[in-house]
KOLMI-872844 format. One record per residue: residue number from 1; z, x, y of N, C-alpha, C, O, CB in turn; residue in three letters. Coordinates in Angstrom, 2 decimals. Glycine has a CB too. Layout:
dolum	n.up	n.east	n.north	ca.up	ca.east	ca.north	c.up	c.east	c.north	o.up	o.east	o.north	cb.up	cb.east	cb.north	mise
NUM	Z	X	Y	Z	X	Y	Z	X	Y	Z	X	Y	Z	X	Y	ALA
...
END
This chain:
dolum	n.up	n.east	n.north	ca.up	ca.east	ca.north	c.up	c.east	c.north	o.up	o.east	o.north	cb.up	cb.east	cb.north	mise
1	112.61	56.07	17.55	114.02	56.40	17.56	114.74	55.36	16.70	114.52	54.16	16.83	114.59	56.43	19.02	MET
2	115.60	55.86	15.85	116.32	55.01	14.91	117.60	54.49	15.56	118.28	55.21	16.29	116.65	55.77	13.61	GLN
3	117.93	53.21	15.30	119.16	52.60	15.79	119.98	52.16	14.58	119.48	51.46	13.71	118.87	51.38	16.75	VAL
4	121.24	52.58	14.55	122.15	52.22	13.47	123.31	51.42	14.03	123.69	51.60	15.19	122.66	53.47	12.72	TYR
5	123.86	50.54	13.20	125.11	49.90	13.60	126.23	50.91	13.38	126.06	51.90	12.67	125.36	48.56	12.79	THR
6	127.36	50.65	13.99	128.51	51.54	13.84	128.87	51.69	12.36	129.13	52.80	11.89	129.72	51.01	14.64	TYR
7	128.88	50.57	11.63	129.25	50.61	10.21	128.25	51.43	9.39	128.65	52.21	8.53	129.33	49.18	9.65	SER
8	126.94	51.25	9.65	125.93	52.03	8.94	126.10	53.53	9.23	126.05	54.35	8.32	124.51	51.57	9.35	GLU
9	126.32	53.86	10.50	126.46	55.26	10.89	127.69	55.87	10.22	127.65	57.02	9.78	126.57	55.39	12.42	ALA
10	128.76	55.10	10.14	129.98	55.61	9.53	129.79	55.83	8.03	130.26	56.83	7.49	131.15	54.65	9.77	ARG
11	129.10	54.92	7.37	128.89	55.03	5.92	127.88	56.12	5.56	127.99	56.76	4.51	128.42	53.69	5.37	GLN
12	126.91	56.33	6.42	125.83	57.28	6.13	125.80	58.40	7.17	124.72	58.75	7.66	124.47	56.55	6.09	LYS
13	126.94	58.95	7.50	127.05	59.92	8.59	126.14	61.13	8.37	125.46	61.56	9.30	128.49	60.37	8.73	LEU
14	126.13	61.69	7.17	125.31	62.87	6.91	123.83	62.56	7.15	123.12	63.38	7.73	125.52	63.36	5.48	ALA
15	123.38	61.40	6.70	121.99	61.01	6.89	121.69	60.80	8.38	120.62	61.19	8.86	121.69	59.73	6.09	MET
16	122.61	60.19	9.10	122.43	59.94	10.53	122.34	61.27	11.29	121.52	61.42	12.18	123.58	59.07	11.09	VAL
17	123.20	62.22	10.93	123.15	63.54	11.58	121.82	64.24	11.30	121.24	64.85	12.19	124.32	64.41	11.10	LEU
18	121.35	64.16	10.05	120.06	64.76	9.70	118.92	64.10	10.48	117.99	64.77	10.93	119.80	64.65	8.19	ASN
19	119.00	62.78	10.62	117.98	62.04	11.37	117.98	62.47	12.84	116.92	62.66	13.43	118.22	60.52	11.25	GLN
20	119.16	62.62	13.41	119.26	63.05	14.81	118.69	64.46	14.97	118.03	64.74	15.97	120.74	63.02	15.28	ALA
21	118.94	65.33	14.00	118.42	66.69	14.07	116.90	66.72	13.98	116.25	67.50	14.69	119.02	67.53	12.96	GLU
22	116.34	65.89	13.13	114.88	65.92	12.95	114.14	65.19	14.07	113.04	65.60	14.44	114.51	65.29	11.61	SER
23	114.71	64.13	14.61	114.00	63.36	15.66	114.49	63.68	17.06	113.79	63.38	18.03	114.16	61.89	15.40	THR
24	115.66	64.27	17.17	116.19	64.62	18.49	117.18	63.63	19.06	117.92	63.96	19.98	115.07	64.77	19.44	GLY
25	117.22	62.40	18.52	118.14	61.41	19.07	118.25	60.22	18.12	117.26	59.76	17.55	117.69	60.95	20.47	LYS
26	119.47	59.72	17.97	119.74	58.51	17.18	120.67	57.65	18.02	121.58	58.17	18.67	120.36	58.85	15.76	VAL
27	120.46	56.35	18.00	121.34	55.43	18.72	122.28	54.73	17.74	121.89	54.39	16.62	120.53	54.38	19.51	LEU
28	123.52	54.54	18.18	124.52	53.82	17.39	125.00	52.65	18.24	125.48	52.84	19.36	125.72	54.75	16.95	ILE
29	124.87	51.43	17.69	125.21	50.23	18.45	126.49	49.61	17.87	126.59	49.38	16.67	124.04	49.20	18.41	ARG
30	127.44	49.35	18.75	128.70	48.71	18.33	128.54	47.20	18.35	127.56	46.67	18.87	129.87	49.15	19.25	ARG
31	129.53	46.50	17.79	129.49	45.04	17.72	129.44	44.41	19.11	128.82	43.37	19.31	130.70	44.52	16.97	LYS
32	130.11	45.06	20.07	130.15	44.49	21.43	128.87	44.76	22.22	128.77	44.38	23.39	131.35	45.04	22.19	ASP
33	127.88	45.43	21.58	126.59	45.66	22.21	126.45	47.02	22.89	125.34	47.41	23.26	126.35	44.61	23.20	GLY
34	127.55	47.74	23.06	127.44	49.07	23.68	126.67	49.99	22.74	126.83	49.94	21.52	128.84	49.65	24.00	ARG
35	125.85	50.84	23.33	125.03	51.77	22.55	125.37	53.20	22.95	125.56	53.51	24.12	123.52	51.49	22.76	THR
36	125.44	54.06	21.93	125.76	55.47	22.14	124.63	56.30	21.54	124.11	55.99	20.47	127.13	55.84	21.50	PHE
37	124.28	57.35	22.22	123.23	58.25	21.74	123.86	59.44	21.04	124.79	60.06	21.56	122.32	58.70	22.89	ALA
38	123.34	59.76	19.88	123.77	60.94	19.14	122.62	61.95	19.25	121.54	61.73	18.70	124.12	60.61	17.63	LEU
39	122.89	63.04	19.96	121.87	64.05	20.24	122.37	65.40	19.73	123.50	65.78	20.02	121.54	64.11	21.76	VAL
40	121.54	66.13	18.99	121.99	67.44	18.51	122.17	68.41	19.68	121.40	68.39	20.64	120.98	68.02	17.49	PRO
41	123.19	69.24	19.59	123.47	70.22	20.62	122.48	71.37	20.51	122.18	71.86	19.42	124.93	70.74	20.50	GLU
42	121.96	71.80	21.66	121.05	72.93	21.68	121.86	74.21	21.78	122.64	74.38	22.72	120.05	72.82	22.86	GLN
43	121.69	75.09	20.83	122.42	76.35	20.83	121.55	77.42	21.47	120.44	77.69	21.02	122.83	76.77	19.38	ILE
44	122.08	78.00	22.52	121.33	79.04	23.23	121.31	80.32	22.40	122.33	80.70	21.82	121.95	79.30	24.64	ALA
45	120.17	80.97	22.36	120.12	82.23	21.60	120.90	83.33	22.32	121.09	83.28	23.54	118.65	82.67	21.40	PRO
46	121.35	84.29	21.56	122.10	85.41	22.13	121.17	86.26	22.99	120.03	86.51	22.59	122.75	86.26	21.02	SER
47	121.63	86.71	24.15	120.80	87.60	24.96	120.59	88.95	24.28	119.71	89.72	24.67	121.43	87.81	26.34	PRO
48	121.39	89.24	23.27	121.24	90.50	22.54	120.25	90.37	21.38	119.92	91.36	20.73	122.59	90.95	22.01	LEU
49	119.78	89.15	21.14	118.82	88.92	20.06	117.41	89.20	20.59	116.72	88.29	21.05	118.93	87.47	19.51	ASP
50	117.01	90.45	20.53	115.71	90.87	21.05	114.82	91.32	19.91	115.32	91.80	18.89	115.87	92.01	22.09	VAL
51	113.52	91.16	20.06	112.63	91.58	18.98	112.62	93.10	18.83	112.83	93.84	19.79	111.21	91.08	19.24	PRO
52	112.39	93.53	17.61	112.35	94.96	17.34	110.95	95.50	17.62	109.97	94.74	17.67	112.76	95.26	15.87	THR
53	110.87	96.79	17.79	109.58	97.44	17.98	109.47	98.58	16.97	110.48	99.13	16.53	109.39	97.95	19.45	ILE
54	108.28	98.93	16.65	108.05	100.09	15.77	107.85	101.29	16.67	106.96	101.29	17.52	106.81	99.88	14.81	LYS
55	108.65	102.30	16.50	108.54	103.52	17.29	108.69	104.71	16.36	109.56	104.74	15.49	109.60	103.55	18.43	ALA
56	107.85	105.69	16.56	107.96	106.89	15.74	108.79	107.92	16.50	108.26	108.88	17.06	106.54	107.46	15.36	SER
57	110.09	107.69	16.51	111.03	108.57	17.19	112.23	108.75	16.26	112.68	107.80	15.62	111.47	108.00	18.61	ILE
58	112.72	109.95	16.20	113.82	110.22	15.27	115.16	109.89	15.93	115.26	109.73	17.14	113.80	111.71	14.82	SER
59	116.17	109.79	15.10	117.52	109.53	15.59	117.96	110.67	16.51	118.60	110.43	17.53	118.51	109.37	14.42	THR
60	117.63	111.88	16.15	118.01	113.03	16.97	117.39	112.93	18.36	118.05	113.20	19.36	117.57	114.35	16.29	LYS
61	116.13	112.52	18.42	115.47	112.37	19.73	116.14	111.29	20.57	116.31	111.46	21.78	113.98	112.03	19.54	GLU
62	116.53	110.20	19.94	117.21	109.12	20.66	118.54	109.63	21.21	118.87	109.39	22.37	117.44	107.90	19.73	ILE
63	119.31	110.32	20.37	120.60	110.85	20.80	120.41	111.85	21.95	121.18	111.83	22.92	121.34	111.53	19.62	VAL
64	119.40	112.70	21.86	119.14	113.67	22.93	118.80	112.96	24.25	119.27	113.37	25.32	117.98	114.60	22.53	ASP
65	118.01	111.92	24.18	117.65	111.16	25.38	118.88	110.52	26.01	119.06	110.55	27.23	116.61	110.07	25.05	ILE
66	119.74	109.95	25.17	120.96	109.31	25.68	121.88	110.35	26.30	122.44	110.13	27.38	121.69	108.56	24.55	ILE
67	122.05	111.48	25.63	122.91	112.54	26.18	122.38	113.04	27.52	123.15	113.24	28.46	123.01	113.72	25.19	ARG
68	121.09	113.22	27.60	120.48	113.69	28.84	120.73	112.67	29.97	121.02	113.05	31.10	118.96	113.93	28.65	LYS
69	120.61	111.40	29.65	120.83	110.35	30.64	122.27	110.27	31.10	122.55	109.86	32.22	120.41	109.02	30.09	GLY
70	123.19	110.67	30.22	124.62	110.60	30.56	125.09	111.83	31.33	126.17	111.79	31.93	125.44	110.45	29.31	ARG
71	124.32	112.89	31.32	124.73	114.10	32.04	124.76	113.80	33.53	123.87	113.15	34.08	123.77	115.29	31.73	GLN
72	125.80	114.29	34.16	125.91	114.10	35.60	125.09	115.18	36.30	125.19	116.37	35.98	127.39	114.15	36.07	LYS
73	124.29	114.74	37.23	123.52	115.71	38.00	124.44	116.33	39.03	125.24	115.65	39.66	122.28	115.04	38.67	GLU
74	124.32	117.62	39.19	125.12	118.30	40.20	124.45	118.09	41.54	123.27	118.39	41.73	125.29	119.82	39.88	LYS
75	125.23	117.57	42.47	124.72	117.34	43.81	124.82	118.62	44.62	125.77	119.38	44.43	125.48	116.19	44.51	LEU
76	123.87	118.88	45.51	123.97	120.09	46.33	125.20	120.01	47.23	125.56	118.95	47.73	122.69	120.29	47.19	PRO
77	125.81	121.16	47.42	127.01	121.19	48.27	126.62	120.93	49.71	125.53	121.29	50.15	127.75	122.55	48.15	GLU
78	127.54	120.29	50.43	127.29	119.98	51.82	127.41	121.25	52.64	128.32	122.05	52.44	128.26	118.90	52.33	LYS
79	126.50	121.42	53.55	126.55	122.58	54.44	127.16	122.12	55.77	126.68	121.17	56.39	125.10	123.21	54.66	VAL
80	128.18	122.78	56.16	128.82	122.42	57.43	128.45	123.44	58.49	128.17	124.59	58.16	130.36	122.35	57.29	THR
81	128.43	123.04	59.74	128.01	123.89	60.83	129.11	124.78	61.36	128.90	125.49	62.34	127.49	123.07	61.93	GLY
82	130.25	124.76	60.75	131.33	125.60	61.27	131.51	126.86	60.51	132.39	127.66	60.84	132.61	124.85	61.27	THR
END
């Protein structure tokens, strides 16, 4: 893990950011001895980012399946004893 002084980090910010990205963490030390960790943020993938599949189905077939699924089923009428 690389440690930079505050002045070095300020002068070479782009390099420090690249180093943090490649190694996962960079430390920056101030004159008073306090140390700060620079860690790249982990970006969560989109839940909509799903792998594709190869399927031999036409657009018309897909639309027909969706329409069929959206059709409301008719429920049997209730029979009353009166």
